[in-house]
C-alpha positions in Angstrom: 26.7 20.7 -44.4 24.6 17.5 -45.4 25.9 13.9 -45.0 24.8 11.6 -47.3 22.1 9.0 -45.6 22.4 5.2 -46.3 19.4 3.7 -47.8 18.3 1.3 -45.0 18.3 4.7 -42.7 15.0 5.9 -44.5 13.0 3.7 -43.4 9.6 4.3 -42.1 11.2 3.4 -38.3 14.2 6.0 -38.6 12.3 9.1 -40.2 10.2 9.8 -36.6 13.5 9.4 -34.6 15.3 12.0 -37.5 12.4 14.2 -37.2 12.7 14.5 -33.2 16.5 14.7 -33.9 16.5 17.5 -36.3 14.0 19.7 -33.9 16.3 19.0 -31.0 19.2 20.2 -32.6 17.6 23.3 -33.4 18.2 24.4 -29.8 21.9 23.5 -29.7 24.5 25.2 -31.1 26.9 24.3 -33.5 29.4 26.5 -33.1 30.3 25.6 -36.5 32.5 29.7 -35.3 48.4 36.5 -39.8 55.0 37.9 -37.6 56.9 39.1 -40.7 58.8 35.9 -39.9 58.7 33.0 -37.6 58.5 33.7 -34.2 61.3 32.5 -32.2 60.8 29.0 -31.0 60.2 28.8 -27.2 58.5 26.4 -25.0 54.7 27.2 -25.4 54.4 26.6 -21.6 56.3 30.2 -21.4 54.0 32.1 -22.9 52.0 34.2 -20.4 49.5 36.3 -21.8 49.7 40.2 -20.5 46.6 41.9 -19.3 44.5 43.7 -21.6 45.1 47.6 -21.9 42.8 49.7 -19.8 40.8 50.7 -22.9 39.8 47.0 -23.9 39.4 45.8 -20.6 36.7 48.3 -20.3 35.1 47.4 -23.5 35.2 44.0 -22.2 32.9 44.6 -19.3 30.8 46.8 -21.6 30.2 43.8 -23.8 29.9 41.3 -21.0 27.3 43.2 -19.4 25.4 43.4 -22.6 25.6 39.6 -22.7 24.1 39.0 -19.4 21.1 41.2 -20.0 20.4 39.0 -22.9 19.7 35.9 -20.8 17.0 34.3 -20.6 16.5 31.9 -17.1 20.5 31.5 -17.4 20.5 30.8 -20.8 20.8 32.8 -24.4 18.0 32.5 -26.7 18.1 29.9 -29.4 15.4 28.7 -32.4 13.8 26.7 -29.8 14.7 27.8 -26.0 18.3 28.0 -24.4 21.3 27.7 -27.4 23.8 26.0 -24.9 26.3 26.1 -27.1 26.2 30.0 -27.4 25.4 30.6 -23.7 28.9 28.5 -22.8 30.5 31.2 -25.0 29.0 33.9 -22.9 29.8 32.0 -19.7 33.6 31.9 -21.1 33.3 35.7 -22.0 32.1 36.8 -18.4 34.9 34.2 -16.6 37.6 36.3 -18.9 36.4 39.5 -17.8 35.9 39.0 -14.0 32.5 40.9 -14.5 29.2 40.4 -14.1 29.5 37.2 -11.3 25.5 36.6 -10.9 25.2 36.3 -14.4 27.8 33.4 -14.7 26.6 31.8 -11.3 23.2 31.9 -13.3 24.8 30.7 -16.5 26.6 27.9 -14.4 23.2 26.8 -12.3 21.0 26.7 -15.7 24.1 24.5 -17.5 24.5 22.2 -14.9 20.8 21.4 -15.6 20.4 21.2 -18.9 23.7 19.8 -20.5 23.3 16.5 -20.7 20.2 17.5 -22.9 22.4 19.8 -25.2 25.2 16.9 -25.2 22.9 14.0 -26.5 20.2 13.9 -28.6 18.6 10.2 -27.2 16.1 8.2 -29.5 14.6 4.8 -29.8 17.4 4.4 -32.2 20.2 5.2 -29.9 21.7 8.5 -29.1 23.1 10.8 -31.7 26.4 12.1 -30.1 28.9 15.3 -30.8 32.3 14.9 -29.5 32.4 18.6 -29.4 29.7 19.5 -27.3 30.8 17.0 -24.7 34.4 18.5 -24.6 32.8 22.3 -24.8 30.6 21.4 -21.2 34.4 20.0 -19.7 35.5 22.9 -20.3 32.9 25.1 -19.0 32.8 23.1 -16.3 36.6 23.8 -15.4 36.1 27.3 -16.3 33.9 27.9 -13.6 35.8 26.0 -10.8 33.4 23.0 -10.6 34.3 19.6 -10.6 34.0 18.7 -13.9 33.8 15.0 -12.9 30.5 15.5 -11.3 28.9 18.1 -12.9 25.3 17.9 -13.5 25.6 14.6 -12.1 28.0 13.4 -14.8 31.6 12.8 -15.6 32.1 15.2 -18.4 36.0 14.4 -18.5 35.1 10.6 -18.8 32.8 11.0 -21.7 35.2 13.0 -23.3 37.8 10.7 -23.0 34.9 7.9 -24.1 34.9 9.5 -27.5 38.8 9.2 -28.8 40.0 7.0 -31.1 41.7 4.4 -29.5 45.6 3.6 -31.1 43.9 0.4 -32.9 41.8 2.8 -35.2 45.6 4.1 -36.7 45.7 7.4 -38.4 42.6 8.1 -36.3 44.1 7.7 -33.1 43.6 10.7 -30.7 40.9 11.9 -33.1 37.4 13.2 -30.7 34.6 11.8 -33.0 30.7 12.7 -32.5 28.6 9.4 -32.6 25.7 9.6 -35.1 23.2 6.5 -34.3 25.0 3.7 -35.5 28.4 5.2 -37.2 31.5 7.6 -36.0 32.8 10.2 -37.3 35.2 12.5 -36.6 34.6 15.8 -35.2 36.3 19.2 -36.5 39.4 21.3 -35.2 37.0 23.1 -33.0 36.3 19.9 -31.1 39.1 18.5 -31.3 41.0 21.8 -29.7 38.4 22.0 -26.8 39.1 18.2 -26.2 42.4 18.9 -25.1 41.9 22.1 -23.4 39.3 20.6 -21.2 41.3 17.1 -20.7 44.7 19.0 -20.2 42.9 21.7 -17.2 40.8 18.2 -15.5 44.1 15.9 -14.8 45.9 16.2 -17.6 45.6 15.2 -21.9 47.0 12.1 -23.2 49.6 12.8 -25.9 47.7 11.3 -29.2 45.0 13.9 -28.8 47.7 16.4 -28.6 49.2 14.5 -31.5 46.4 14.6 -33.5 45.5 18.0 -33.2 49.5 18.8 -34.2 49.0 16.8 -37.5 46.1 19.1 -39.0 48.7 22.0 -39.2 48.8 22.5 -43.2 52.7 23.4 -44.8 51.8 27.1 -44.8 51.6 27.1 -41.1 47.9 27.3 -40.2 45.2 25.2 -38.8 42.0 23.7 -41.2 39.2 23.3 -39.6 38.1 19.7 -41.1 40.3 17.0 -41.0 40.6 14.3 -43.7 38.0 11.0 -42.9 40.8 9.0 -42.6 42.5 10.9 -40.2 45.6 11.5 -42.0 48.2 14.7 -41.6 46.9 17.5 -43.5 50.8 17.8 -45.8 49.4 14.1 -46.7 46.2 15.0 -48.2 45.4 17.2 -51.4 45.5 20.7 -51.9 41.6 21.2 -52.0 41.5 19.6 -48.5 44.2 21.9 -47.2 42.4 25.1 -46.7 43.8 27.1 -43.7 41.2 28.8 -41.0 41.7 31.7 -38.7 39.6 30.2 -36.5 40.8 26.7 -36.1 44.4 27.9 -36.0 43.4 30.5 -32.8 41.6 27.2 -31.0 44.8 25.0 -32.0 47.2 27.8 -30.7 45.0 28.1 -27.7 44.7 24.1 -27.1 48.5 23.3 -27.7 49.9 26.2 -25.2 47.4 24.6 -22.3 48.2 21.0 -23.3 52.1 22.6 -23.1 51.3 24.1 -19.6 50.1 19.9 -18.9 53.3 18.6 -19.4 52.6 17.3 -23.1 55.4 17.4 -25.8 55.6 18.7 -29.3 53.8 22.0 -29.1 56.6 24.9 -29.4 57.2 24.3 -32.8 53.7 24.2 -33.7 52.3 27.1 -32.0 55.4 29.1 -33.0 54.7 28.5 -36.9 50.9 28.9 -36.3 51.0 31.9 -34.5 53.8 33.3 -37.3 50.6 32.5 -39.7 48.4 34.4 -37.7 50.3 37.5 -38.0 51.1 37.4 -41.2 47.1 37.1 -42.4 46.2 40.2 -39.7 45.3 43.3 -42.1 46.7 46.5 -41.3 43.3 47.6 -39.0 44.4 45.0 -37.0 41.3 42.4 -38.6 41.0 39.0 -39.6 38.9 37.5 -41.9 36.7 34.1 -41.9 37.1 31.4 -44.4 34.5 30.2 -47.2 31.5 32.4 -46.9 32.9 34.6 -44.1 36.1 35.8 -45.7 36.0 39.3 -45.1 36.8 41.4 -41.6 34.7 40.0 -38.5 34.6 40.8 -35.1 34.3 36.5 -34.4 37.2 35.7 -36.1 39.2 39.0 -35.3 38.3 37.8 -31.6 39.3 34.4 -31.6 43.0 35.6 -33.3 43.5 37.9 -30.6 42.9 36.1 -27.7 45.5 33.3 -28.7 48.0 36.1 -30.4 47.6 37.6 -26.8 48.1 33.7 -24.9 51.3 33.1 -27.4 52.7 36.4 -26.0 51.9 38.3 -29.0 50.7 41.4 -27.4 51.3 43.8 -30.1 49.2 42.3 -32.6 46.8 41.1 -29.9 46.3 44.7 -29.3 45.8 45.6 -32.7 43.4 43.3 -33.1 41.5 44.3 -30.2 41.4 47.9 -31.4 39.4 46.6 -34.3 37.3 44.9 -32.2 36.7 47.8 -29.6 35.5 50.2 -32.9 32.8 47.7 -33.3 31.2 48.0 -30.1 28.1 50.1 -29.5 29.1 52.8 -26.7 26.9 55.8 -25.0 28.4 58.0 -27.7 27.7 56.1 -31.1 24.5 53.7 -30.4 22.6 56.4 -32.3 19.0 54.4 -33.1 20.8 51.3 -31.3 20.7 52.8 -27.6 19.2 49.8 -26.1 21.9 47.6 -26.6 25.5 50.0 -25.7 27.9 47.1 -24.9 27.4 44.9 -28.0 29.8 44.4 -30.6 28.5 44.1 -34.2 29.8 41.2 -36.4 31.2 43.6 -39.3 31.7 47.5 -39.6 28.7 47.3 -41.8 26.3 45.8 -39.4 27.3 48.5 -36.6 26.4 51.1 -39.3 22.6 49.7 -40.2 22.5 49.5 -36.1 23.5 53.1 -35.5 21.3 54.2 -38.3 18.4 51.8 -37.9 18.8 49.9 -34.4 19.1 46.1 -33.7 16.2 44.0 -34.7 14.8 41.4 -32.9 15.7 38.9 -35.5 19.4 40.6 -36.0 20.2 39.8 -31.9 21.2 36.4 -32.7 24.2 37.7 -34.5 25.1 40.3 -32.3 25.3 37.5 -29.5 27.5 35.1 -31.0 29.6 37.9 -32.4 29.7 39.8 -28.9 30.7 36.5 -27.3 33.5 35.6 -29.2 35.0 39.4 -29.4 35.0 40.0 -26.2 37.7 36.9 -25.4 39.7 39.6 -27.8 39.3 42.3 -25.6 40.1 40.4 -22.5 42.8 38.9 -23.7 42.9 35.5 -21.7 43.1 32.5 -23.4 40.7 29.4 -23.0 43.3 27.6 -21.5 43.5 29.7 -18.4 40.2 31.3 -17.9 39.3 30.9 -14.3 42.0 30.8 -12.9 42.8 34.0 -11.4 39.7 35.7 -11.9 40.0 39.3 -12.8 39.0 41.9 -10.7 35.4 42.5 -11.2 34.1 45.8 -12.1 30.1 47.0 -9.6 27.4 45.0 -11.6 25.6 47.8 -13.3 21.7 47.1 -14.1 21.6 44.7 -16.9 19.9 45.8 -19.8 15.8 44.6 -20.6 16.1 40.8 -22.5 14.2 41.3 -25.4 11.7 38.6 -25.9 13.0 35.2 -27.5 12.3 35.4 -31.2 12.9 32.9 -33.5 15.4 33.8 -36.5 13.5 33.6 -39.8 16.6 34.7 -42.1 19.8 32.2 -41.2 21.9 34.0 -39.1 26.0 33.3 -38.8 27.0 31.1 -35.8 30.3 32.8 -35.1 32.6 30.0 -33.0 31.7 26.5 -32.7 29.0 26.0 -30.2 28.7 22.2 -30.4 26.0 20.0 -30.4 25.3 17.1 -28.4 26.7 13.8 -26.9 26.2 11.7 -23.6 28.4 8.9 -22.1 28.3 6.2 -25.1 31.4 3.9 -25.5 31.6 3.5 -29.3 31.7 0.0 -30.7 35.0 -1.9 -31.1 35.1 -1.2 -34.8 33.5 2.5 -35.5 32.5 3.0 -38.9 34.3 5.5 -41.5 33.5 8.7 -41.1 31.9 10.8 -44.6 34.6 13.4 -45.6 33.3 16.7 -44.6 34.2 19.6 -47.2 37.0 21.8 -46.2 37.3 25.3 -46.5 39.5 26.6 -49.7 42.8 27.6 -48.6 43.8 30.8 -47.6 47.0 32.3 -49.1 50.2 33.2 -46.7 50.4 37.3 -46.5 48.0 40.1 -46.5 44.6 39.4 -45.9 42.2 38.8 -48.8 39.3 40.5 -48.3 36.1 39.8 -49.5 32.7 42.4 -49.4 30.7 41.3 -46.5 27.1 40.5 -47.1 24.7 43.7 -47.5 24.9 45.5 -44.3 26.6 42.5 -42.7 23.8 40.5 -41.2 24.7 37.3 -42.5 26.2 34.8 -40.0 29.7 34.3 -39.3 31.1 30.9 -38.7 28.7 28.0 -38.1 25.7 26.4 -39.1 22.3 28.6 -39.0 20.1 27.5 -36.7 17.4 28.6 -39.4 18.2 25.7 -41.3 17.9 23.0 -38.5 14.3 24.2 -38.3 13.8 23.9 -41.7 15.4 20.5 -42.2 13.3 19.7 -38.6 9.9 20.7 -40.4 10.3 18.7 -43.6 11.7 15.6 -41.8 8.6 15.6 -39.6 6.1 15.9 -42.9 8.5 13.5 -44.5 8.1 10.8 -41.6 4.6 11.4 -41.2 4.4 10.8 -45.0 6.3 7.6 -44.9 4.6 6.2 -41.6 1.7 6.3 -43.6 2.6 4.6 -46.8 4.3 1.9 -43.9 1.2 0.9 -42.5 -0.3 0.2 -46.3 3.3 -1.6 -47.5 4.9 -3.0 -45.0 7.8 -4.2 -46.8 8.6 -0.7 -48.7 11.9 -0.4 -47.2 14.6 1.2 -48.8 
């Protein structure tokens, strides 16, 4: 999605900074990834997930083993260098299974050294900050058992707190926001949920942060991915802005459960209603659809939804989701031409069939990494609010599958879950600017899941933003910047 630029930003002074920003952003993941009746209301904190069944646990370990084999210097390859948002997703998967401790340690060390660069893009014009990436690093630090107030030399808890609107911002109070150089804009619900989880697990979360998340629950029971620009409650906005999203709902359920564990109030009923909605849109085969252009069964949305259902105590529905995910995994018995990638989980059944017949090409690996990182969470069934609290008993670490060389993705490759972009420890101005409204997904009807045929081969991305698009934007912007610099030398007054 592209936000409108004020004309004053199209100056020869700004374009070079924007070009650098676009190129750097290419390496940062933006992981931007139905009961038959309302569940009995119960204290959210009472929902304790049961261990996944042995078959699902074995599949989760196989998936985490494959992910460990994809690491390059402690990170998963992105468009340029490591994609730290995606790498954190893989870290969650490894910690949820308790498998591959050496790989998890390598990620932790590499992330500590690169987290600030992932969380903040610094330019001469100022810092570009994304709240969701800051909160994601906070959750990662807690999940690996390190001190979140001194991870890589930074206090990630405070940096997250610094990016939350205060009471003076009215309806936006409690909303995690991004800093776009000289303006601010609220983040999406992935970022908000990560902030709730990270703060709840690192000393407590302020009630307004939880309340803002609850406000984004729509009349149908699900949560929308993009809050309205004014920060109003979902029911107060036009129906066109009330698109309920499976991934956002799964994240919100887990966040509210973590908040309840930390003593927050007002979470039990929203969790019960959201869980009911998730069950109502689950297909007979256990799968879940994404929204918008990913409105078809996929392991990314199904993995997140299954993880949330398990966290909420809906173990039968979570088990069905896990079964669908496991059916899309490459195994020693079905891998065919993709035998080098046993353990990897396909994004869609079509992608699995294509891999078995033709193998997994280098340009397709990005999608498999993203799908597998999210899908493993649905197999392990350990919520984000408890990953790392007590590691499952690890199994012997096998020799990782050789990591293919890093290859840029020329065709847009989907980003299953949100991996968020950058953020530094910057205190917002006293009067933040008004965020530009963000397009919302079309409403998802309550009832049986509506299946849209996935793109041919199931090879297009999941949820999120294609890193290839960022690369193209970066290249185009660099050229535009150079052109404007040349013009500016001749016409210093040419400023629009």
